[in-house]
RODO-2510 file (C-alpha; in nm, 4 decimals, decimal comma):
residues 413
     n   res          X          Y          Z
     1     m     0,0425    -0,0444    -0,0238
     2     p     0,2578     0,2541     0,0824
     3     d     0,4247     0,2126    -0,2413
     4     l     0,1145     0,2370    -0,4220
     5     a    -0,0070     0,5743    -0,2500
     6     l     0,3777     0,7024    -0,3892
     7     q     0,3203     0,6691    -0,6729
     8     a    -0,0713     0,8233    -0,6796
     9     e     0,0794     1,1263    -0,4831
    10     s     0,4079     1,1170    -0,7655
    11     l     0,1133     1,0825    -1,0250
    12     l    -0,1157     1,3872    -0,8768
    13     q     0,1959     1,6296    -0,8361
    14     r     0,3489     1,5467    -1,2432
    15     f    -0,0476     1,6237    -1,3170
    16     r    -0,0722     1,9588    -1,1261
    17     r     0,3152     2,0725    -1,2568
    18     v     0,1667     1,9934    -1,6395
    19     r    -0,1323     2,1670    -1,6547
    20     a     0,0443     2,4442    -1,4807
    21     r     0,2844     2,4880    -1,7182
    22     t     0,0456     2,5096    -1,9977
    23     l    -0,1476     2,8153    -1,8339
    24     q     0,2426     2,9424    -1,7706
    25     l     0,2918     2,9269    -2,0922
    26     c     0,0500     3,1821    -2,1452
    27     a     0,1796     3,4152    -1,9257
    28     g     0,1817     3,7862    -2,0457
    29     l    -0,0692     3,6901    -2,3179
    30     s    -0,4135     3,8760    -2,3760
    31     a    -0,7350     3,6992    -2,4651
    32     e    -0,7037     3,8617    -2,7731
    33     d    -0,3601     3,7231    -2,8311
    34     m    -0,5128     3,4106    -2,7009
    35     m    -0,7707     3,3766    -2,9796
    36     v    -0,6064     3,4270    -3,2903
    37     q    -0,5196     3,1508    -3,5688
    38     s    -0,3268     3,2948    -3,8188
    39     m    -0,3539     2,9642    -4,0495
    40     p    -0,4880     2,6044    -4,0588
    41     d    -0,1879     2,4305    -3,9545
    42     a    -0,1936     2,6242    -3,6272
    43     s    -0,4434     2,6581    -3,3305
    44     p    -0,5483     2,9235    -3,1207
    45     a    -0,3636     2,9515    -2,7810
    46     k    -0,7714     2,9566    -2,6166
    47     w    -0,7665     2,6249    -2,8116
    48     h    -0,5028     2,4438    -2,7121
    49     l    -0,5467     2,5130    -2,3317
    50     a    -0,9716     2,3662    -2,3876
    51     h    -0,8209     2,0337    -2,5935
    52     t    -0,6010     1,9409    -2,3748
    53     t    -0,8878     1,9397    -2,0889
    54     w    -1,1278     1,7698    -2,3311
    55     f    -0,9378     1,4891    -2,3412
    56     f    -0,9191     1,4498    -1,9754
    57     e    -1,2610     1,4348    -1,9865
    58     q    -1,3076     1,2252    -2,3017
    59     f    -1,0946     0,9773    -2,2989
    60     l    -1,0722     0,9207    -1,9036
    61     l    -1,3470     1,0842    -1,6745
    62     g    -1,6105     0,9519    -1,9997
    63     r    -1,5214     0,5988    -1,9493
    64     d    -1,7813     0,6459    -1,5818
    65     a    -2,1189     0,6229    -1,6981
    66     a    -2,1494     0,8381    -1,4147
    67     w    -1,9733     1,1631    -1,5248
    68     r    -2,2038     1,4526    -1,6421
    69     p    -2,0052     1,6963    -1,8906
    70     r    -2,0506     2,0482    -1,7813
    71     h    -2,0759     2,1194    -2,1577
    72     p    -2,1274     1,8750    -2,3656
    73     e    -2,2153     2,0659    -2,6772
    74     w    -1,7620     2,1094    -2,6237
    75     h    -1,7227     1,8226    -2,7008
    76     y    -1,7958     1,9307    -3,0999
    77     l    -1,5587     2,2482    -3,0545
    78     f    -1,2445     2,0700    -2,8964
    79     n    -1,2325     1,7141    -3,0777
    80     s    -0,9789     1,7855    -3,2812
    81     y    -0,8934     1,4436    -3,5279
    82     y    -1,0629     1,1928    -3,2786
    83     q    -1,3198     1,0383    -3,5567
    84     t    -1,4854     0,7427    -3,3739
    85     v    -1,5727     0,9627    -3,0474
    86     g    -1,7658     1,2293    -3,3042
    87     p    -1,7795     1,5317    -3,5388
    88     m    -1,6036     1,8274    -3,4747
    89     h    -1,5541     2,1481    -3,5516
    90     a    -1,3575     2,2344    -3,8876
    91     r    -0,9369     2,2765    -3,7942
    92     p    -0,9108     2,6099    -4,0346
    93     r    -1,2205     2,7619    -3,8088
    94     r    -1,1115     2,7707    -3,4808
    95     g    -1,0267     3,0858    -3,4636
    96     l    -1,3826     3,1721    -3,4998
    97     l    -1,4603     3,0360    -3,1573
    98     s    -1,4894     3,3469    -2,9739
    99     r    -1,7500     3,1732    -2,7667
   100     p    -1,6558     2,9781    -2,4682
   101     s    -1,4542     3,2470    -2,3386
   102     l    -1,1037     3,2607    -2,2097
   103     d    -1,2614     3,3025    -1,8482
   104     e    -1,4927     3,0102    -1,9316
   105     v    -1,2181     2,7835    -2,0698
   106     i    -0,9691     2,8226    -1,7875
   107     e    -1,3018     2,7774    -1,5649
   108     y    -1,3362     2,4442    -1,7584
   109     r    -0,9961     2,3636    -1,7000
   110     r    -1,0266     2,3674    -1,3248
   111     y    -1,3915     2,1806    -1,3119
   112     v    -1,1963     1,8573    -1,5421
   113     e    -0,8628     1,9154    -1,3440
   114     a    -1,0550     1,8166    -0,9976
   115     a    -1,2309     1,5561    -1,1073
   116     v    -0,9247     1,4135    -1,2781
   117     e    -0,7057     1,4837    -0,8947
   118     t    -1,0114     1,2478    -0,7207
   119     r    -1,0172     0,9749    -0,9601
   120     i    -0,5686     0,9729    -0,8542
   121     e    -0,6476     0,9894    -0,5293
   122     t    -0,9166     0,7438    -0,5182
   123     g    -0,7346     0,4710    -0,7644
   124     l    -0,6795     0,4526    -1,1191
   125     g    -0,5819     0,0433    -1,1849
   126     a    -0,5316     0,0620    -1,5497
   127     a    -0,6704     0,3687    -1,6218
   128     e    -0,3370     0,4959    -1,5150
   129     a    -0,2303     0,5032    -1,8617
   130     i    -0,4737     0,7094    -2,0390
   131     v    -0,3178     0,9559    -1,7416
   132     e    -0,0080     0,9533    -1,8412
   133     l    -0,0664     0,9359    -2,1960
   134     g    -0,3035     1,2763    -2,1464
   135     l     0,0014     1,3864    -1,9848
   136     q     0,2179     1,3603    -2,2745
   137     h    -0,0479     1,4838    -2,5685
   138     e    -0,0609     1,8191    -2,3578
   139     q     0,2875     1,8457    -2,3132
   140     q     0,2882     1,8289    -2,7129
   141     h     0,0443     2,1464    -2,7224
   142     q     0,2267     2,3010    -2,4809
   143     e     0,5291     2,3180    -2,8177
   144     l     0,2303     2,3971    -3,0176
   145     l     0,0964     2,6457    -2,8115
   146     v     0,4724     2,8124    -2,8178
   147     t     0,5153     2,7999    -3,2100
   148     d     0,1654     2,8624    -3,2884
   149     i     0,1218     3,2226    -3,0835
   150     q     0,4636     3,2711    -3,2215
   151     h     0,3639     3,2330    -3,5513
   152     a     0,0099     3,4225    -3,4746
   153     l     0,2611     3,7293    -3,2869
   154     w     0,3914     3,7518    -3,6069
   155     c     0,1553     3,7968    -3,8458
   156     n     0,1088     4,1274    -3,6734
   157     p     0,2718     4,3891    -3,8465
   158     l     0,3856     4,5458    -3,5254
   159     r     0,6126     4,2302    -3,4985
   160     p     0,5008     4,1927    -3,0775
   161     a     0,7389     4,0010    -2,9007
   162     y     0,6317     3,6675    -2,7035
   163     d     0,7959     3,7446    -2,4057
   164     p     1,0180     4,0771    -2,4362
   165     t     1,2019     3,9423    -2,1207
   166     l     1,3775     3,6492    -2,2639
   167     a     1,7212     3,7440    -2,3620
   168     p     1,7728     3,6714    -2,7712
   169     p     2,1094     3,5441    -2,8702
   170     s     2,3973     3,7120    -2,9177
   171     a     2,7064     3,6857    -3,1236
   172     s     2,9042     3,4067    -3,0226
   173     r     3,2347     3,1249    -3,1156
   174     v     3,0922     2,9007    -3,3765
   175     e     3,2159     2,5537    -3,3018
   176     p     3,3869     2,4331    -3,6205
   177     l     3,2323     2,1345    -3,8320
   178     a     3,3626     1,8065    -3,7918
   179     y     3,2050     1,4681    -3,9052
   180     v     3,1747     1,2053    -3,6097
   181     d     3,1457     0,8314    -3,6636
   182     g     2,8580     0,6541    -3,6397
   183     q     2,7692     0,2527    -3,5411
   184     e     2,7575     0,0498    -3,8817
   185     g     2,6147    -0,3184    -3,9444
   186     v     2,2690    -0,4388    -3,7544
   187     i     2,2105    -0,2303    -3,4851
   188     e     1,8320    -0,1949    -3,2341
   189     i     1,5901     0,0776    -3,2744
   190     g     1,2967     0,1855    -3,1191
   191     h     1,1358     0,1711    -2,7616
   192     a     1,1454    -0,1273    -2,5366
   193     g     1,1263    -0,1897    -2,1894
   194     d     1,0076     0,0931    -1,8768
   195     g     0,8582     0,3694    -1,8931
   196     f     0,6380     0,5842    -2,1518
   197     a     0,6637     0,5860    -2,5374
   198     f     0,3870     0,6206    -2,7789
   199     d     0,2243     0,3894    -2,9539
   200     n     0,4836     0,4465    -3,2947
   201     e     0,7898     0,4589    -3,1456
   202     g     0,7046     0,0705    -3,0880
   203     p     0,8276    -0,2250    -3,1712
   204     r     1,1838    -0,2350    -3,0889
   205     h     1,3347    -0,4024    -3,3803
   206     r     1,6898    -0,4443    -3,6189
   207     a     1,7929    -0,2330    -3,8293
   208     y     2,1061    -0,1975    -4,0585
   209     l     2,3244     0,0764    -4,1105
   210     q     2,5592     0,1226    -4,3693
   211     a     2,9117     0,3442    -4,2949
   212     h     2,8095     0,6794    -4,2082
   213     a     2,8967     0,9680    -4,0101
   214     l     2,7663     1,2589    -3,8465
   215     a     2,7830     1,6073    -3,7961
   216     n     2,9250     1,7282    -3,4653
   217     r     2,6112     1,9815    -3,3862
   218     l     2,3536     2,1461    -3,5946
   219     v     2,3591     2,3616    -3,9206
   220     t     2,4286     2,7137    -3,8135
   221     n     2,2728     3,0457    -3,8985
   222     g     2,5507     3,1308    -4,0551
   223     e     2,6217     2,8744    -4,2631
   224     y     2,2489     2,8966    -4,3479
   225     r     2,3075     3,2423    -4,4685
   226     l     2,5797     3,1630    -4,7641
   227     f     2,3342     2,9193    -4,8710
   228     v     2,0996     3,1577    -4,9031
   229     q     2,3988     3,4218    -5,0032
   230     d     2,4765     3,1557    -5,3095
   231     g     2,1729     3,1973    -5,4934
   232     g     2,0096     2,8280    -5,3124
   233     y     1,6735     2,9434    -5,3189
   234     r     1,7241     3,0246    -5,6854
   235     e     1,8265     2,6636    -5,7808
   236     p     1,6831     2,4440    -5,9051
   237     t     1,8788     2,1358    -5,8748
   238     l     1,8858     2,1547    -5,5163
   239     w     1,5204     2,0902    -5,4823
   240     l     1,3312     1,7721    -5,4720
   241     s     1,0347     1,8796    -5,7280
   242     d     0,8027     1,9294    -5,5410
   243     g     1,0219     2,1367    -5,2761
   244     w     1,1099     2,3728    -5,6004
   245     a     0,7142     2,4073    -5,6849
   246     t     0,6814     2,5215    -5,3405
   247     v     0,9218     2,7702    -5,3443
   248     q     0,8364     2,8808    -5,6283
   249     a     0,4436     2,8811    -5,5219
   250     e     0,5346     3,0460    -5,1937
   251     g     0,7726     3,3159    -5,2780
   252     w     1,0717     3,1604    -5,0302
   253     e     1,3967     3,3228    -5,0485
   254     r     1,4862     3,2577    -4,6591
   255     p     1,4065     3,0983    -4,3555
   256     l     1,0673     3,1683    -4,1943
   257     y     1,1047     3,4594    -3,9678
   258     w     1,4204     3,5707    -4,1336
   259     q     1,4208     4,0058    -4,2041
   260     a     1,5052     4,0594    -4,5391
   261     d     1,8930     4,2077    -4,4165
   262     l     1,9484     3,8318    -4,3483
   263     d     2,1005     3,9960    -4,0566
   264     s     1,7863     3,9821    -3,8476
   265     a     1,5045     3,7653    -3,7526
   266     y     1,1580     3,7697    -3,5456
   267     g     1,1577     3,4906    -3,2684
   268     l     1,0175     3,4518    -2,9021
   269     a     1,1948     3,7673    -2,8096
   270     g     1,0932     3,9963    -3,0500
   271     v     1,2664     4,0821    -3,3959
   272     h     1,6571     4,0530    -3,3228
   273     e     2,0043     4,0167    -3,4115
   274     l     2,0835     3,6953    -3,6310
   275     d     2,3711     3,4956    -3,3625
   276     p     2,5450     3,3113    -3,6829
   277     a     2,6824     3,0201    -3,4207
   278     a     2,3102     2,9798    -3,3120
   279     p     2,1566     2,6693    -3,5176
   280     v     1,9247     2,7710    -3,7691
   281     v     1,5231     2,6987    -3,7268
   282     h     1,1837     2,7478    -3,8632
   283     l     1,3072     2,5044    -4,1903
   284     s     1,1079     2,3302    -4,3683
   285     y     1,2289     1,9827    -4,4645
   286     f     1,2566     2,0946    -4,8641
   287     e     1,5289     2,3696    -4,7311
   288     a     1,6719     2,1433    -4,5221
   289     d     1,7176     1,8628    -4,7909
   290     a     1,8386     2,1392    -5,0649
   291     f     2,0694     2,2385    -4,8106
   292     a     2,1833     1,9275    -4,6931
   293     r     2,3130     1,8757    -5,0772
   294     w     2,4361     2,2117    -5,1120
   295     a     2,6697     2,1880    -4,8651
   296     g     2,7710     1,8130    -5,0447
   297     a     2,6374     1,6311    -4,7548
   298     r     2,2647     1,4526    -4,6989
   299     l     2,0643     1,4216    -4,4200
   300     p     2,1060     1,1238    -4,1685
   301     t     1,8345     0,8282    -4,1578
   302     e     1,6214     0,8116    -3,8238
   303     a     1,7928     0,4971    -3,7341
   304     e     2,1127     0,6334    -3,7770
   305     w     2,0091     0,9154    -3,4957
   306     e     1,8831     0,7228    -3,2849
   307     s     2,1857     0,4637    -3,2912
   308     a     2,3895     0,8144    -3,1860
   309     a     2,1142     1,0046    -2,9496
   310     a     2,0758     0,6555    -2,7202
   311     a     2,4249     0,6886    -2,5024
   312     q     2,3614     1,0246    -2,4468
   313     p     2,2110     1,1601    -2,1716
   314     v     1,8650     1,4035    -2,2624
   315     r     2,0375     1,7587    -2,1933
   316     g     2,0077     2,0524    -2,3810
   317     n     1,8416     2,3253    -2,4335
   318     l     1,4649     2,2410    -2,3391
   319     l     1,1925     2,4091    -2,1984
   320     d     1,2159     2,4086    -1,8481
   321     g     1,0220     2,7205    -1,7520
   322     r     1,0312     2,9898    -2,0220
   323     p     1,1240     2,8446    -2,3937
   324     q     1,4843     2,9742    -2,4234
   325     p     1,5642     3,0751    -2,8070
   326     p     1,8309     2,8041    -2,9911
   327     r     2,1887     2,8376    -2,8914
   328     a     2,4872     2,7682    -2,9966
   329     a     2,6835     2,4366    -2,9358
   330     v     2,9284     2,4267    -2,6708
   331     g     3,1719     2,1146    -2,6184
   332     e     3,3151     1,8454    -2,8025
   333     g     3,1660     1,5212    -2,9555
   334     l     2,7977     1,4541    -3,0581
   335     l     2,6269     1,8470    -2,9346
   336     q     2,3122     1,9495    -2,9447
   337     m     2,1399     1,5873    -3,0003
   338     y     1,8547     1,7029    -2,7946
   339     g     1,7498     2,1073    -2,7360
   340     d     1,7540     2,3878    -2,9432
   341     a     1,5978     2,2054    -3,2923
   342     w     1,3928     1,9142    -3,3979
   343     e     1,6099     1,7485    -3,6515
   344     w     1,4782     1,6276    -4,0168
   345     t     1,5560     1,3567    -4,0798
   346     a     1,5437     1,0984    -4,4438
   347     s     1,3212     0,9118    -4,3362
   348     p     0,9367     0,9033    -4,4132
   349     y     0,7063     0,9041    -4,1536
   350     v     0,6149     0,5259    -4,1557
   351     s     0,5396     0,2308    -3,9690
   352     y     0,7970    -0,0340    -3,8439
   353     p     0,7505    -0,3482    -3,8377
   354     g     0,4619    -0,5304    -3,6295
   355     f     0,3380    -0,1615    -3,5084
   356     q    -0,0101    -0,2135    -3,4131
   357     p    -0,2271     0,1060    -3,3172
   358     l    -0,3504     0,1437    -2,9666
   359     p    -0,7269    -0,0094    -2,9344
   360     g    -1,0388     0,1807    -2,9784
   361     a    -1,0395     0,5937    -3,0505
   362     l    -0,6729     0,6272    -2,8990
   363     g    -0,5581     0,4131    -3,1867
   364     e    -0,5861     0,7310    -3,3783
   365     y    -0,3132     0,9222    -3,1855
   366     n    -0,0531     0,8375    -3,4376
   367     g    -0,0949     0,5855    -3,7010
   368     k    -0,3525     0,7657    -3,8904
   369     f    -0,1264     0,9783    -4,0072
   370     m     0,1512     0,7897    -4,1415
   371     n     0,1056     0,9573    -4,4663
   372     a     0,3369     1,2307    -4,6632
   373     q     0,5115     1,3092    -4,3515
   374     w     0,9177     1,3323    -4,2623
   375     v     1,0562     1,2154    -3,9141
   376     l     1,2326     1,4683    -3,6691
   377     r     1,4055     1,3697    -3,4265
   378     g     1,5704     1,5517    -3,0800
   379     g     1,3346     1,8064    -2,9162
   380     s     1,3770     2,1995    -2,9775
   381     c     1,3870     2,4808    -2,7083
   382     a     1,0011     2,4060    -2,6725
   383     t     1,0106     2,0717    -2,5852
   384     p     0,9402     2,0499    -2,2283
   385     r     1,2239     1,8071    -2,1334
   386     d     1,0851     1,5372    -1,9788
   387     h     0,8585     1,4800    -2,2796
   388     i     1,1404     1,3764    -2,5052
   389     r     1,3799     1,0445    -2,5443
   390     a     1,6511     0,9033    -2,8088
   391     t     1,3117     0,7060    -2,9781
   392     y     1,0598     1,0233    -2,9808
   393     r     0,9544     1,0143    -3,3597
   394     n     0,8135     1,3651    -3,4109
   395     f     0,6410     1,4101    -3,8023
   396     f     0,5530     1,7033    -3,9812
   397     p     0,4783     1,7686    -4,3586
   398     a     0,7454     1,8340    -4,5861
   399     q     0,6527     2,2358    -4,6530
   400     a     0,5819     2,3199    -4,2475
   401     r     0,7932     2,6292    -4,1675
   402     w     0,6927     2,7148    -3,8556
   403     q     0,8088     2,4589    -3,5431
   404     f     1,1607     2,5002    -3,4358
   405     a     1,2910     2,2568    -3,6894
   406     g     1,6768     2,2742    -3,8539
   407     l     1,9202     2,0310    -3,9568
   408     r     2,2335     1,7644    -3,8657
   409     l     2,4437     1,6652    -4,1391
   410     a     2,5094     1,3351    -4,2531
   411     r     2,7131     1,1481    -4,5197
   412     d     2,8734     0,7706    -4,6212
   413     r     3,1871     0,6555    -4,4985
***
């Protein structure tokens, strides 16, 4: 019994901490800020607050036939993509939800939180896994909340800062680029053993690696600026066909948020001087792939990345309180494997051998998106520190740019 009580207390503390972190990330934002949806791929901050609450209500509290939702009509508003539990409001129109108000959404969070806390204190049994999934889900939305609000504020001609107190990166020393040999031959990747993992992280399986090497750090702003100045966005031979079509259609000339002078960029602290030594971020897969080709290299596969990262502790510029802008690499060996920027890989987002989605509606969590997307690894400055691990597989379509995504080069040996 004491062990069970300790586990329940630990889970309760974690639940409170994660839920409080989401509200902390909204500190300084107005109700008007939190209603803006700047593009179909992003969601208003207020919607993130409500949806992460709806998740606990739908998949945990809703398991109890005695549960009575306070606002049953909100189920339609805050369902994201779970077709098996009912219809939902169209994703591109989330910014039209002026009602319920922000105050009502926060009250909804408190109401559901109180019920979840009671469930934790009285014992969850097998439902403990659902609480853990809900917390991991909320941490995913914490990162999305940061990146979505940054994009929304950037769309404002005043270019307001998400947090003007954040210290923007200043010019720093560039760690020399070097290549570190990776493992060769048969390895194992994927989650196995204790601890939480999403269904798409397993099962653990064998993969074969050719002789290769990974760059010791992420590509920097200064290196990417050379690519821009060398006409990289004007040379079709560097780009995948769909990438070149996107460059032409969207008029891309530089990374998202970079100013035309190539010396400054918009970030969490507002418009600031570009640090040449800091990692370049807000790149699409198309841009990362084109740069790698221009540099005479390639993107690593996710198996190459995981084989190198698995031996390293999770440390780096990750989310602890308020997100800190990406920082320059410092040290020896493989650097920035975790934090600063998600790393695009050359691996399409597909299932591992033997993959089985979760049963029921939660089976829609990951498996249904294994189409026309690419895997990113390692987390970013907006990824909660206790959320990332070596086996974690993030994924986005090739044209996505608003996340803190950059790249690490790889080469065949």
